[in-house]
C-alpha positions as CSV (number, residue, x, y, z in Angstrom):
1,M,187.9,179.8,210.1
2,T,185.2,182.5,209.4
3,E,182.2,181.3,207.5
4,T,180.9,183.8,204.8
5,Y,177.3,183.8,203.8
6,P,176.0,185.6,200.7
7,P,174.8,189.0,200.8
8,R,171.7,190.0,202.4
9,A,169.9,191.0,199.2
10,Q,171.0,187.7,197.3
11,R,169.5,186.1,200.6
12,R,166.3,187.3,200.5
13,L,165.8,185.9,197.0
14,I,167.2,182.5,197.4
15,V,164.7,182.7,200.6
16,L,161.9,183.4,198.1
17,F,162.4,181.1,195.5
18,S,163.2,178.0,197.9
19,M,159.8,179.0,199.7
20,A,158.1,179.0,196.3
21,A,159.2,175.5,195.6
22,A,158.4,173.9,199.2
23,I,155.3,175.7,199.1
24,M,154.5,174.2,195.6
25,N,155.5,171.0,197.3
26,Q,153.5,171.0,200.7
27,I,150.3,172.5,198.9
28,D,150.2,168.9,196.9
29,T,150.0,166.7,199.9
30,T,146.3,168.3,200.3
31,I,145.5,170.2,197.5
32,A,143.6,166.9,195.9
33,N,141.6,166.3,199.1
34,V,138.9,168.2,198.2
35,A,138.5,167.4,194.2
36,L,138.2,163.5,194.9
37,P,134.6,163.2,194.0
38,H,135.4,165.0,190.8
39,M,138.0,163.0,190.1
40,Q,136.1,160.2,190.7
41,G,133.3,160.7,188.4
42,T,135.9,161.4,185.6
43,T,138.2,158.5,186.1
44,S,134.9,155.9,187.0
45,A,136.8,155.0,190.1
46,S,135.3,153.6,193.2
47,R,135.5,155.3,196.5
48,E,138.5,153.0,197.7
49,Q,140.3,153.2,194.3
50,I,140.4,157.0,194.2
51,V,141.9,157.5,197.6
52,W,145.0,156.2,196.1
53,V,145.3,159.3,194.6
54,L,146.0,160.9,197.8
55,T,148.1,157.9,199.5
56,S,150.2,157.0,196.4
57,Y,151.7,160.5,196.5
58,I,152.4,160.7,200.0
59,I,153.9,156.7,200.0
60,A,156.1,157.7,197.1
61,L,157.1,161.2,199.1
62,A,157.8,159.4,202.3
63,I,160.1,156.3,200.7
64,A,162.1,158.9,198.9
65,T,162.7,161.6,201.6
66,P,165.6,159.7,203.1
67,M,167.6,159.4,199.8
68,T,167.8,163.4,199.7
69,G,170.5,163.6,202.3
70,W,172.8,161.4,200.4
71,L,171.9,163.0,196.3
72,A,172.4,166.3,198.0
73,S,176.2,165.1,199.1
74,R,176.7,163.5,195.9
75,F,175.4,165.7,193.4
76,G,175.2,169.1,195.3
77,R,172.3,170.6,196.7
78,R,171.6,173.2,193.9
79,R,171.7,170.5,191.2
80,L,169.3,168.2,193.3
81,L,166.7,171.3,194.0
82,L,166.8,172.6,190.6
83,G,166.3,168.7,189.2
84,S,163.6,168.3,191.5
85,I,161.6,171.5,190.4
86,I,161.9,170.5,186.8
87,A,160.9,166.7,187.6
88,F,158.3,167.6,190.1
89,T,156.6,170.4,187.5
90,G,156.9,167.9,184.4
91,T,155.1,165.2,186.4
92,S,152.4,167.6,187.9
93,V,151.6,168.5,184.4
94,L,151.4,164.9,183.6
95,C,148.5,164.6,186.8
96,G,146.7,167.5,184.9
97,L,146.5,166.1,181.8
98,S,145.5,162.4,182.9
99,T,142.5,160.7,181.6
100,T,142.3,157.2,183.5
101,L,142.7,156.4,187.2
102,P,146.0,154.1,186.8
103,E,147.6,156.9,184.7
104,L,146.9,159.6,187.4
105,I,148.2,157.1,190.1
106,L,151.2,156.5,188.3
107,F,152.2,160.3,187.5
108,R,151.4,161.0,191.7
109,V,153.8,158.3,192.5
110,L,156.3,159.9,190.3
111,Q,155.4,163.7,191.4
112,G,155.8,162.6,195.1
113,A,159.2,160.8,194.5
114,S,160.7,163.8,192.7
115,G,159.5,166.3,195.0
116,S,160.7,164.9,198.0
117,A,163.6,166.7,198.3
118,L,162.1,170.2,198.0
119,V,161.0,170.8,201.7
120,P,164.3,169.2,203.5
121,M,166.6,171.1,201.0
122,A,164.9,174.3,201.5
123,Q,165.1,174.2,205.1
124,A,169.1,172.8,204.8
125,T,169.5,176.0,202.5
126,L,168.2,178.8,204.7
127,L,170.4,177.3,207.6
128,D,173.4,177.6,205.7
129,I,172.7,180.9,203.9
130,N,172.2,182.6,207.3
131,P,174.6,183.0,210.2
132,P,173.7,181.4,213.4
133,E,171.9,184.0,215.1
134,E,169.4,184.6,212.3
135,H,168.7,180.8,212.2
136,G,165.5,181.5,214.6
137,R,163.9,184.0,212.0
138,A,165.2,181.5,208.9
139,M,163.0,178.9,210.3
140,A,159.9,181.1,211.0
141,V,159.9,182.0,206.9
142,F,160.4,178.0,206.6
143,G,157.4,177.2,208.9
144,L,155.2,179.1,206.2
145,A,155.9,176.2,203.7
146,A,156.4,173.4,206.0
147,I,152.8,174.5,207.9
148,L,150.7,176.9,205.6
149,G,151.5,174.9,202.7
150,P,149.0,171.9,203.5
151,L,146.6,174.2,205.1
152,V,146.0,176.6,202.2
153,G,146.0,173.2,200.1
154,P,142.4,172.7,200.8
155,V,141.1,176.4,200.0
156,L,143.0,176.2,197.0
157,G,141.9,172.9,195.4
158,G,138.3,173.9,196.0
159,W,138.4,177.1,194.3
160,L,140.3,175.6,191.3
161,T,137.7,172.8,191.3
162,A,134.7,174.5,191.3
163,Q,135.8,177.5,188.8
164,F,137.8,175.3,186.4
165,S,138.1,171.9,186.7
166,W,139.8,169.1,189.2
167,H,142.9,169.1,186.4
168,W,144.1,172.7,187.5
169,V,144.7,171.3,191.3
170,F,147.9,170.1,189.7
171,L,148.6,172.3,186.2
172,I,148.7,175.1,188.7
173,N,152.2,173.9,189.9
174,L,153.3,174.7,185.8
175,P,153.8,178.7,186.5
176,M,155.1,178.2,190.1
177,G,157.6,175.7,189.3
178,A,158.9,178.1,186.3
179,I,159.1,180.7,188.7
180,A,161.0,178.9,191.6
181,F,163.5,177.1,188.6
182,V,164.5,180.6,186.8
183,G,165.0,182.3,190.1
184,L,167.0,179.8,192.0
185,R,169.3,179.1,188.8
186,R,170.5,182.2,188.9
187,V,170.9,182.9,192.7
188,L,171.2,179.7,194.5
189,P,174.9,179.0,195.1
190,E,176.4,175.7,195.3
191,F,176.6,173.6,199.1
192,R,178.6,170.3,198.3
193,D,180.4,168.2,200.9
194,A,183.9,167.9,200.4
195,S,183.6,164.0,200.4
196,P,180.7,162.7,199.1
197,R,180.1,159.5,200.6
198,R,179.2,156.3,198.9
199,F,175.4,155.4,198.7
200,G,174.2,152.9,200.9
201,F,171.7,150.9,198.7
202,F,171.1,147.7,201.2
203,G,170.1,150.7,204.0
204,F,167.9,152.6,202.0
205,A,166.2,149.4,200.5
206,L,165.6,148.4,204.2
207,L,164.3,151.8,205.1
208,A,162.1,152.4,202.1
209,L,160.5,148.6,202.6
210,A,159.9,149.4,206.1
211,V,158.0,153.0,205.1
212,G,156.5,151.5,202.1
213,S,155.0,148.6,203.9
214,F,153.9,150.5,207.2
215,Q,152.1,152.9,205.0
216,L,150.4,150.3,202.9
217,M,149.3,148.6,205.9
218,M,147.6,151.8,207.5
219,D,146.1,152.8,204.2
220,R,144.3,149.5,203.9
221,G,143.7,148.2,207.2
222,Q,140.2,149.9,207.6
223,L,139.0,148.2,204.0
224,L,140.5,144.7,204.5
225,D,139.2,144.8,208.3
226,W,142.7,145.1,209.7
227,F,144.3,142.2,211.1
228,E,141.5,140.0,210.4
229,A,143.4,139.8,206.6
230,R,146.4,138.0,206.2
231,E,147.9,141.1,203.9
232,I,148.0,143.4,206.7
233,W,149.8,140.9,208.9
234,I,152.4,140.4,205.9
235,E,152.8,144.1,205.5
236,A,152.9,144.6,209.4
237,T,155.9,142.0,209.6
238,V,157.8,143.2,206.7
239,A,157.6,146.7,207.8
240,V,158.6,145.7,211.7
241,L,161.4,143.0,210.2
242,A,162.8,145.7,207.8
243,L,163.2,148.4,210.4
244,F,164.9,145.7,213.0
245,L,167.2,145.0,210.1
246,F,167.9,148.7,209.2
247,A,168.5,149.3,212.8
248,V,171.1,146.5,212.5
249,H,172.7,147.4,209.4
250,S,173.2,151.2,210.7
251,L,174.9,149.8,213.6
252,T,177.2,147.5,212.4
253,S,178.1,148.8,208.9
254,P,181.1,151.4,208.5
255,E,179.2,153.7,206.1
256,P,175.2,153.2,207.0
257,F,172.6,155.3,204.7
258,V,172.0,157.4,207.8
259,R,174.9,158.5,210.1
260,L,174.1,157.6,213.5
261,A,175.7,160.7,214.4
262,I,172.4,162.6,214.4
263,F,170.8,160.3,216.5
264,R,173.3,161.4,219.2
265,D,172.1,165.1,219.5
266,R,169.3,165.3,222.3
267,N,167.9,168.2,221.0
268,Y,167.6,166.8,217.2
269,V,165.7,163.3,218.4
270,I,163.3,165.0,220.7
271,A,162.6,167.9,218.0
272,T,161.9,164.7,215.8
273,V,159.5,162.9,217.7
274,I,157.5,166.3,218.7
275,G,157.6,166.3,214.9
276,F,156.0,163.3,214.4
277,F,152.9,164.4,217.0
278,L,152.8,167.6,215.0
279,G,152.1,165.4,211.9
280,I,149.3,163.9,213.3
281,M,147.9,167.2,214.6
282,V,148.1,169.2,211.6
283,Y,146.9,166.4,208.9
284,G,144.6,164.7,211.5
285,V,142.2,167.4,211.5
286,L,142.5,168.3,207.5
287,S,141.2,164.5,207.0
288,L,138.5,165.2,209.1
289,L,137.1,168.5,208.4
290,P,136.5,168.3,204.8
291,P,134.2,165.1,204.8
292,M,132.5,166.4,208.1
293,L,131.2,169.8,206.5
294,A,130.1,167.9,203.6
295,E,128.4,165.1,204.6
296,L,126.8,166.6,207.9
297,F,126.7,170.1,207.4
298,A,125.8,170.0,203.5
299,H,128.7,172.7,202.6
300,P,129.7,172.9,199.1
301,I,133.5,172.8,198.1
302,V,134.2,176.7,197.9
303,L,132.7,177.0,201.1
304,I,134.5,174.3,202.8
305,G,137.5,176.0,201.8
306,L,136.4,179.5,203.1
307,V,135.4,177.4,206.6
308,T,138.8,176.2,206.7
309,A,140.9,179.4,205.3
310,P,141.5,180.7,209.5
311,R,143.4,177.9,209.9
312,G,146.2,179.2,207.5
313,L,145.5,183.0,208.4
314,G,146.5,181.9,212.3
315,T,149.7,180.1,210.8
316,A,150.8,182.9,208.7
317,F,149.8,185.6,211.4
318,T,152.0,183.6,214.0
319,T,154.6,182.6,212.2
320,L,155.1,186.4,211.1
321,V,155.2,187.7,214.5
322,M,157.5,184.7,215.6
323,A,160.0,185.6,212.7
324,R,160.7,189.4,214.8
325,F,160.6,188.0,218.4
326,I,161.6,184.3,218.5
327,N,165.3,185.1,219.3
328,R,164.2,186.9,222.5
329,M,162.2,184.1,224.3
330,D,162.7,180.6,225.5
331,Q,161.9,178.8,222.2
332,R,160.8,175.8,224.7
333,L,158.1,177.9,226.2
334,L,156.9,178.7,222.4
335,V,156.7,174.9,222.2
336,F,154.7,174.2,225.2
337,C,152.1,176.9,224.5
338,G,151.9,175.6,220.7
339,L,151.1,172.0,221.8
340,L,148.6,173.8,224.5
341,A,147.0,175.8,221.8
342,S,146.7,172.7,219.3
343,A,145.2,170.3,222.0
344,G,142.9,173.3,222.9
345,S,141.8,174.0,219.2
346,A,140.7,170.0,219.1
347,L,138.9,170.3,222.4
348,L,136.8,173.2,220.8
349,L,135.9,171.1,217.8
350,S,135.1,168.5,220.1
351,R,131.8,170.8,221.6
352,L,130.2,170.9,217.7
353,S,127.0,169.7,217.1
354,L,124.7,169.2,213.8
355,Q,123.0,172.5,215.0
356,A,126.3,174.4,215.7
357,D,127.5,177.2,213.0
358,D,130.7,177.5,211.4
359,T,131.8,179.9,214.2
360,L,133.2,177.4,216.2
361,V,135.1,175.6,213.3
362,M,136.6,179.0,212.3
363,V,137.7,179.8,215.7
364,S,139.3,176.6,216.3
365,G,141.0,176.9,213.2
366,F,142.6,180.2,213.4
367,V,143.8,178.5,217.3
368,N,145.1,175.4,215.7
369,G,147.1,177.1,213.1
370,M,148.6,179.7,215.7
371,G,149.9,176.5,217.6
372,S,151.2,174.7,214.6
373,S,153.4,177.5,214.0
374,M,154.2,178.3,217.4
375,I,155.6,174.5,217.5
376,F,157.2,174.0,214.2
377,V,159.2,177.3,214.2
378,P,160.9,177.2,217.4
379,L,161.1,173.4,217.0
380,A,163.0,173.7,213.7
381,S,165.5,175.9,215.0
382,M,166.1,174.5,218.2
383,S,166.7,170.9,216.1
384,F,169.7,172.2,214.5
385,A,171.0,174.6,216.9
386,T,173.3,171.7,217.8
387,L,173.7,169.4,214.8
388,P,176.6,170.0,213.1
389,R,176.5,171.5,209.5
390,L,177.8,168.1,208.2
391,Y,174.8,166.5,209.3
392,R,172.0,169.1,207.7
393,N,171.1,167.4,204.8
394,E,170.5,163.9,206.6
395,G,168.9,165.6,209.3
396,A,166.6,168.0,207.4
397,A,165.4,164.5,205.0
398,M,164.9,162.4,208.6
399,G,163.0,165.1,210.3
400,T,160.4,165.6,207.0
401,L,160.3,161.7,206.9
402,M,159.5,161.4,210.5
403,R,156.5,164.2,210.1
404,Y,155.4,162.7,206.6
405,V,154.7,159.1,208.9
406,G,153.0,160.8,211.7
407,S,150.7,162.3,209.2
408,A,149.9,159.2,207.4
409,F,149.7,157.5,210.5
410,G,147.4,160.0,212.4
411,I,145.3,159.9,209.1
412,S,144.8,156.2,208.9
413,V,144.2,156.0,212.4
414,L,141.4,158.8,212.6
415,E,139.8,157.4,209.6
416,A,139.5,153.9,210.8
417,L,138.1,155.0,214.4
418,T,135.7,157.3,212.9
419,A,134.2,154.5,210.6
420,R,134.2,151.9,213.3
421,N,132.6,154.5,216.2
422,A,130.0,155.5,214.1
423,A,128.6,152.1,213.3
424,V,128.9,151.5,216.8
425,V,127.2,154.4,217.8
426,Q,124.7,153.9,215.1
427,S,123.6,150.5,216.1
428,R,123.2,151.7,219.7
429,L,121.0,154.6,219.0
430,T,118.8,152.3,216.7
431,E,118.1,150.0,219.4
432,R,116.4,152.9,221.2
433,V,114.2,154.1,218.0
434,T,111.1,152.8,219.6
435,V,107.4,154.1,219.5
436,D,107.3,154.2,223.1
437,N,110.6,156.0,223.6
438,P,109.4,159.7,225.4
439,V,112.5,161.0,224.1
440,L,111.8,160.1,220.1
441,A,108.3,161.4,220.9
442,W,109.1,164.8,222.3
443,A,111.9,165.3,219.0
444,L,109.8,164.1,216.8
445,P,106.0,165.0,217.8
446,G,103.6,162.9,215.7
447,I,106.2,160.8,213.6
448,D,105.4,157.1,213.0
449,P,108.1,154.8,212.3
450,G,105.9,152.4,210.7
451,Q,105.9,154.5,207.5
452,A,108.9,154.4,204.9
453,E,109.3,158.2,204.6
454,A,109.5,158.5,208.8
455,A,111.6,155.3,208.8
456,G,113.8,156.5,205.9
457,A,114.0,160.0,207.9
458,L,115.0,158.4,211.0
459,V,117.7,156.5,209.5
460,R,119.0,159.6,208.1
461,A,118.8,161.2,211.3
462,V,120.7,158.3,213.4
463,G,123.4,158.0,211.0
464,A,124.1,161.8,211.2
465,Q,123.9,162.1,214.8
466,A,126.4,158.5,215.0
467,A,128.6,160.1,212.2
468,M,129.2,163.7,214.3
469,V,129.7,161.7,217.8
470,S,132.5,159.7,216.0
471,Y,133.9,163.0,215.0
472,I,133.7,164.4,218.4
473,D,135.4,161.0,219.7
474,A,138.4,161.6,217.1
475,F,139.0,165.5,218.0
476,W,139.2,164.2,221.8
477,L,141.9,161.7,220.6
478,L,143.8,165.0,218.6
479,A,143.5,166.8,222.3
480,F,145.0,163.7,224.1
481,V,147.9,163.6,221.4
482,G,148.7,167.2,222.1
483,A,148.8,166.6,225.5
484,A,150.8,163.7,225.4
485,A,153.6,165.5,223.8
486,L,153.6,168.2,226.4
487,P,156.1,165.8,228.8
488,L,158.6,165.8,225.6
489,V,159.6,169.6,226.0
490,L,160.9,169.4,229.4
491,L,163.7,167.2,227.7
492,L,164.5,169.9,225.3
493,R,167.5,171.9,226.2
494,K,168.0,175.4,225.3
495,P,170.5,176.3,222.3
496,G,173.7,177.8,223.6
497,T,173.5,175.4,227.0
């Protein structure tokens, strides 16, 4: 039976409004990052407490994402997308109107849960409205939302916070959500399974418990000194046990929450694992650069947005180019080159020093944006090239979940390593700050460490150098992550072979 697809004009409108919804969701994963100090002052929160504005959203997003496949099967993708847009936009407005920290965290949890369907369902929709020969181009367009959104977030958030207030990083979703809802309501056809499956509540509960416990462990590990704290042991044990029980349940249940058939497709599994590494590289860099530029280079919030903007330009440029040529090239080569570019951009950042200007950050950002696009776009196309249409909802949801888990893992590990490494390096440097040290006499001639003012300047200088070394080591680690993912490309099969 020959499949029918919407007319080209209708397809373009569906793509436009689906991408508006997906970009709105992805921007919110990072748009609040640069506004955290302003939120902290307004809500009278501590530095540890205000971070929950970010982590609560990611936790809710990660827990709710696996459920979107079943929801689309049960209620239809059109209803799910429209309902998610309404809920996400409404909770965004509530976030913008919040005046206390508990209110803001509560509404961020609801915002993350209600928006979890927007990205995977937009991806599945683009695959379903286009014939197989145009899937590469469709995934190039989808890459603009999945990759460009998190990169644009800090730039847009910095500008809105500087020009208006932090409340507008959430209120901006109101016009975007209204446009996406009205547009999709008019042009989006229904995609629904002929025989909806029963909801595997037990499997979902186990997967949600595993993801939530793992995320809590990663978020609170550094604060509680990791496995020195009983809470971290409990969260780690619950995460491992829940994941084990989920695997057993999936293998033995006649109707598992996630059908194991999607994991029999080699390209899908390998692409999902590479997506995990991509989440580490994209969000890892985004978590390091804003605090580094603010603390060590004294950049104001707007300048930080401008310095990180070339990353988004590199993504947009490469995605638009690949949309024209992706079907004519071996997509595995694109992924390989993208991983090399991402690793190379991290190596460029490892050459930073306290005397460096913004050029190195901007060039590495552009290269990183290009690499991210070269990884994601062909990867999204290859992962669904051989996966039956029946499993697209679940496949899109699980692939998105793995990117979220990778991003959360990368952010937490990098933050912990930079904090610990800075303390170790500062201790070693302090040991060498003595009056008879010729290097100190050469670098700061005439300084007397015995004077209070000079001692304070030395402490600040040593702290800055230690922090810079810790960031450089983190960039080296990101380069290693990109290199470690390269062998996985060899396991991918070219679509059609």
